N, C-alpha and C positions, 0 to 999 in steps of 0.2 A: 504493500500500500504506500503510495507516494505521500510524503509529508507536505502539508500545505503551510507555507511560510507567510507570516504577516509582516509587511513592510510599512514603515512610517517614513515618508519622504517630506522633508521640510526645505523649502526654497521660496524666495520671494518672486520668482519668475515662473509662472504657470507652464511655459513652454519647456523649461528644464525638467519640471516634475513629470510632464507627459512623456518627454524623451526618455527619462530613466525608467518609467513604467513600461514603455514599449520594449526597451532593451531587456528588462528583467522578465517580461512575459514571454520573450522568445525562448527562454530556458526554463522558466517556471510558470507555465500557462495557467496553473490553478492558484497562483499567488493572490493573497488578499492585500489590497492597498489602502492605506490611510494617508491623508496629505494635509499639510498646513503651510501657510505662506508667511506666518509671523509667529513670534514667541507666544503671544496670548492664545492664539488658536491651537498651538501645539500643546500648551499646558491644559487647556480645556479638553482637548481630545484625549489626552493621557488620563484624565479623570473618568472617562467613560469607556475606554478601550482596555480590556483586561490583559490582552496578550499582544506583544510586539516582539518579533524575532530579530528584525533588522531595522536599524535607524540610519537613514541617509540624510545628511544635512550639510549646509554651507556654514562658513564662519560668520558671514554677514547675513542676518535674517531680520532686517527691519529694526524698528526702534526698541530700546531696552524696556523691560517690564519688571518692576520691583527690583530684585537682586540679580536678575538674569539679563546680562548685557549683550551677549553674543552666542555664537554656536558652541563655544567652549562651555559656558555656564549651562546652556540648555542641555547639552549632551550629558553633563555630570548630573543634572537634575533628573533626566529621564533614566539614566543608568541606576539611580537610586530607587526608581519605581519598578523597573523591569530588570530583575537580577541576572537574567541570562541574555540580556540584550547585546547584540553585536553591532558595534558603532563604525560606520563608514563616514568619514568627513571628507567632503569633496569641495575644495575651496579654489577661488580664483586667485587668491593671494599667493605670490611666489616669494615674498620677502622672507628672508631667512629667519629673522627674529619671530615673526608671526607663525611660520611653519613649526619652528621649534617650540613655541609657546603652546600650540595645539598638541604637539607630541608629548610634551612634558605634563600638561595639566589633565589631558584626557586619556592618553595612551590608547587611541582608537585601534580597533581591529584592522582597519584599513585607513590610510591617509593618502589622498590623491589630490593632485593639482588639476584643475579643470582643463587646462590646455593639454594635459596628458591623456585625458579621458576620451575613449571611444567605446563602442559596444563591447569589443573584445576585452579591453582593459577592465571595464566595470564588472563583467561577468567573471573574469579571472580573479579579481579582488574578492568577489562574493564567494567563489569556490574556495579560495584560500582561507577565508574566515570559517567556512563550514568545516574545514579540515583542522581548525584550531590554530592556524598559522597567522602571523602578522604580515600585512602587506603594505608596502610603500611604493607609490609610483616613482618613476625615474627622477622627476624634478623634486619630489618630496624627499627622496633619499639623498639627493645631492645637496639639498638645503641642510639636512641634518648632519651630513659629513662636513660641510663648510662650518657649521656652528661648532662642532666638536674640535675643529682646528683652532678655534678662538676660545680657549678655556675661560677667559675672563668673562666672556659673554654668556657663559652657562649659568652665571649667577643671576638669580631672578631680579635682584635690585637693579643690575645694570641693564637688563632687557627693558624693565619698566622705565628707567630713567631715559633711555634712548627714545622709547615710544612716546613718552610724555613731552620731551623736548621737541620731537617731531610734530606733536599736536599743537605746539605753540606755548606751552606752559613755561613760565620763567623758573630759573633755578630755585628762587626763594619760595615758589609755590609747591615745589615737588615734595619736600619733607613731609608735609601733612598728608599727602596722597599715598605715600608708601610707608608711613610711620617710621621715618628715620630722621636723625638730626640733620640740620643744614650742613654741618661740618662733614658728616658721613657722605652725604650726597655730593658735596664738593670734591671729596677725596675720590669717590667713584668716577666722577667726571674727569678728573686728572688722569686716572688710570686708563679710562677709555680713550682719551686723547693720545696717550702713549701707545696704546694698541694700534690705533689708526694713524699714528704718526702725524698728528695735526696739533695746532697750537691754540685754536679758539673754537667756541661752540658751533658757530656756523660751519666751520670747516669739518668739525666732527660729524655733523648731520649730513653734509655733502658727501663725505667719504663713506659713511655708513650706508647711504643710499646708493652710491656708485657701486659698492660691493654687494648690494642686494640684501643688506641686513634689515633695512626698514623701508 
């Protein structure tokens, strides 16, 4: 008897959801699909659906809701509700820091970059998760390798500082956001400048972007 899998697909683009469904149905014709286009709809759906086997979602899924700001937070929330959930995060982000952040905080069963994804790649990733294996698409794997080559950036504080600076926050505003002292934040920024071989904050952001970290 063939197992019927339940898939929850979350993306703010209906065409992408329909595309994933079509691909999955080519291998799992009896699959049951649930879909949501934002965080609130996903949470509401999870309160009424008892069984989800596979979660497919993006990193960016609309505006934040309560303590859930993005796909990372939502994946962790849904994993707490569905204990055997297999998580596939498929993101358009190729920035090394974001890809590493997803990897570290969620440890998804599969992590794919949208530009890598075609029908064959998606089905291969699903097959791997069914076998209990971890799957990373080529660009996702390369991003993780690049991050491991920069050990200082593996520190959560440094990733957050870079991303906050990139969002336009001033150095003086960052300590309250990551619960560190101003002197600690300033020391971290000095170390980051040494790693990227630059002398000022704008140069730090330019070089981090040039190398694909943010």
